[in-house]
C-alpha positions as CSV (number, residue, x, y, z in Angstrom):
1,M,210.1,61.5,102.4
2,R,206.2,61.1,102.1
3,L,205.5,63.3,105.0
4,A,207.9,66.0,103.5
5,V,205.9,65.9,100.3
6,L,202.6,66.1,102.1
7,G,203.9,69.1,104.2
8,L,205.0,70.9,100.9
9,L,201.5,70.4,99.5
10,A,199.9,71.9,102.6
11,T,202.3,74.8,102.4
12,V,201.4,75.3,98.8
13,L,197.7,75.1,99.5
14,V,197.9,77.5,102.5
15,S,199.8,80.1,100.6
16,D,197.7,80.0,97.4
17,R,194.6,81.9,98.2
18,T,194.1,83.9,94.9
19,P,190.3,83.4,94.2
20,S,189.6,82.0,90.6
21,P,186.6,80.5,89.1
22,P,186.4,76.9,89.1
23,A,187.1,74.9,86.0
24,S,183.8,73.2,86.3
25,P,181.3,73.2,89.1
26,D,182.0,69.8,90.4
27,L,185.8,70.3,90.8
28,R,185.7,73.1,93.6
29,Q,183.8,73.2,96.8
30,A,182.9,76.5,98.4
31,G,185.9,77.8,100.3
32,A,188.3,75.1,99.0
33,P,191.5,76.2,97.3
34,R,191.6,76.5,93.6
35,F,193.0,73.7,91.9
36,D,194.0,74.1,88.4
37,A,197.0,74.0,86.1
38,E,198.9,76.7,88.1
39,A,198.0,75.0,91.5
40,V,199.6,71.7,90.1
41,G,202.6,73.9,89.0
42,S,203.0,75.5,92.3
43,I,202.9,72.1,94.0
44,L,205.7,70.6,91.7
45,E,207.8,73.7,92.1
46,R,208.1,72.9,95.8
47,V,208.1,69.1,95.5
48,N,210.6,69.0,92.3
49,P,212.6,72.3,92.0
50,A,214.5,70.8,89.1
51,L,211.6,71.4,86.8
52,S,211.5,74.5,84.8
53,A,208.5,76.8,84.6
54,T,207.7,75.6,81.2
55,E,207.7,71.9,82.4
56,R,205.5,72.7,85.4
57,Q,203.1,74.5,83.2
58,R,202.9,71.6,80.7
59,I,202.4,69.1,83.5
60,G,199.8,71.2,85.1
61,A,197.9,71.8,81.8
62,A,198.0,68.1,81.0
63,V,196.7,67.1,84.4
64,V,193.7,69.4,84.0
65,R,193.2,68.6,80.4
66,Y,193.2,64.9,80.7
67,S,191.5,64.6,84.1
68,Q,188.7,66.5,82.6
69,K,188.7,64.5,79.3
70,Y,188.4,61.1,81.3
71,G,186.1,62.6,84.0
72,I,188.5,62.1,87.0
73,D,189.5,64.3,89.9
74,P,192.5,66.4,89.0
75,K,193.6,66.2,92.6
76,L,193.4,62.4,92.3
77,V,195.6,62.5,89.1
78,T,198.1,64.7,90.7
79,A,198.2,62.6,93.8
80,V,199.0,59.5,91.7
81,L,201.5,61.7,89.8
82,L,203.3,62.5,93.0
83,V,203.2,59.0,94.5
84,E,204.6,57.4,91.3
85,S,207.2,59.8,90.3
86,N,207.5,62.5,92.8
87,G,206.7,65.0,89.9
88,R,209.6,63.7,87.7
89,P,208.9,63.3,83.9
90,W,212.2,61.6,83.3
91,A,211.4,58.8,85.9
92,R,212.0,55.2,84.9
93,S,211.3,52.3,87.2
94,R,213.3,49.1,87.4
95,K,210.5,47.2,86.0
96,G,210.2,49.4,82.9
97,A,207.4,52.1,84.0
98,I,207.9,55.4,82.2
99,G,207.4,59.0,83.2
100,L,205.1,61.1,85.6
101,M,202.4,58.5,85.9
102,Q,204.9,55.5,85.6
103,V,203.0,53.9,82.7
104,M,204.1,50.5,81.5
105,P,204.6,50.7,77.8
106,Y,202.8,47.2,77.2
107,I,199.9,48.6,78.9
108,A,199.8,51.8,77.0
109,R,200.6,50.4,73.6
110,P,197.0,49.1,72.9
111,L,195.5,52.4,74.1
112,G,196.1,54.2,70.9
113,I,197.5,57.2,72.7
114,A,199.2,59.6,70.2
115,G,202.9,60.4,70.7
116,N,205.7,59.1,72.8
117,L,204.9,57.7,76.3
118,A,207.9,59.8,77.7
119,T,206.3,63.0,76.7
120,V,204.5,64.9,79.5
121,E,201.2,64.9,77.7
122,S,201.0,61.4,76.3
123,N,202.2,59.9,79.5
124,V,199.5,62.0,81.7
125,E,196.9,61.1,79.1
126,A,197.8,57.3,79.3
127,G,197.8,57.5,83.1
128,C,194.4,59.3,83.2
129,L,192.9,56.7,80.8
130,I,194.2,53.6,82.8
131,L,193.0,55.2,86.1
132,A,189.6,56.1,84.9
133,D,189.0,52.8,83.3
134,N,190.1,51.1,86.4
135,I,187.7,53.3,88.6
136,R,184.8,52.7,86.1
137,R,185.3,48.9,86.2
138,L,186.3,48.4,89.9
139,G,185.2,51.5,91.9
140,E,187.4,54.2,93.2
141,E,189.4,52.4,95.7
142,D,190.1,49.2,93.9
143,G,190.6,51.2,90.7
144,I,193.4,53.3,92.5
145,S,194.9,50.0,93.9
146,A,194.8,48.3,90.4
147,Y,196.7,51.4,89.0
148,F,199.7,50.0,91.1
149,W,198.9,46.4,91.5
150,G,197.2,45.4,88.3
151,S,194.4,42.7,88.6
152,E,196.0,41.1,91.6
153,I,195.7,43.6,94.5
154,R,198.0,42.7,97.2
155,G,197.6,45.4,99.9
156,A,196.4,48.6,100.8
157,A,199.6,50.6,101.2
158,Y,199.7,52.2,97.7
159,L,196.0,53.3,98.1
160,D,196.9,54.7,101.6
161,R,199.6,56.8,100.0
162,V,197.6,58.1,97.1
163,Q,194.7,58.8,99.5
164,E,197.1,60.8,102.0
165,A,198.4,62.8,99.0
166,R,195.0,63.6,97.6
167,A,193.8,64.7,101.1
168,A,196.7,67.1,101.4
169,L,195.6,68.5,98.1
170,A,192.1,68.8,99.1
171,R,192.4,70.6,102.5
172,P,191.0,74.0,102.4
173,S,193.7,76.7,103.3
174,E,193.8,78.1,106.9
175,S,194.6,81.6,107.7
């Protein structure tokens, strides 16, 4: 399943060569495929065809908006979202995590995020806030791992999956 998702990501990025200005200078390298709300939507269309065009647009806009707001790479947010829920806003874990970013309600409650945690925008904002805070406190690798493990990181498998998904998103397209 993981290889199928990564293959779909690579296909989207290879086929998406429409030039566009970067959202901000630090989010795009010369020659790299554009990565904006539309790119997120294209990836989600391939990974989760059950999503409507409106849902894909909302998710893409939320990823871009909240990754910028909290100062984290939108490719990282997208990678976490794909690893956590495979792009399913309705996802629920057996332990109670909710939505695209699989946020635990007890963790989100004190954050003061407006809205219902099950909505796309509130869920992505909560996930971005938690991820950005982890990275700020622990550094990038431990911050990503802590998103899954909490304060007791017990392995690298989650980090590896997120890094693989992020690398697939970051690969420049090939002609």
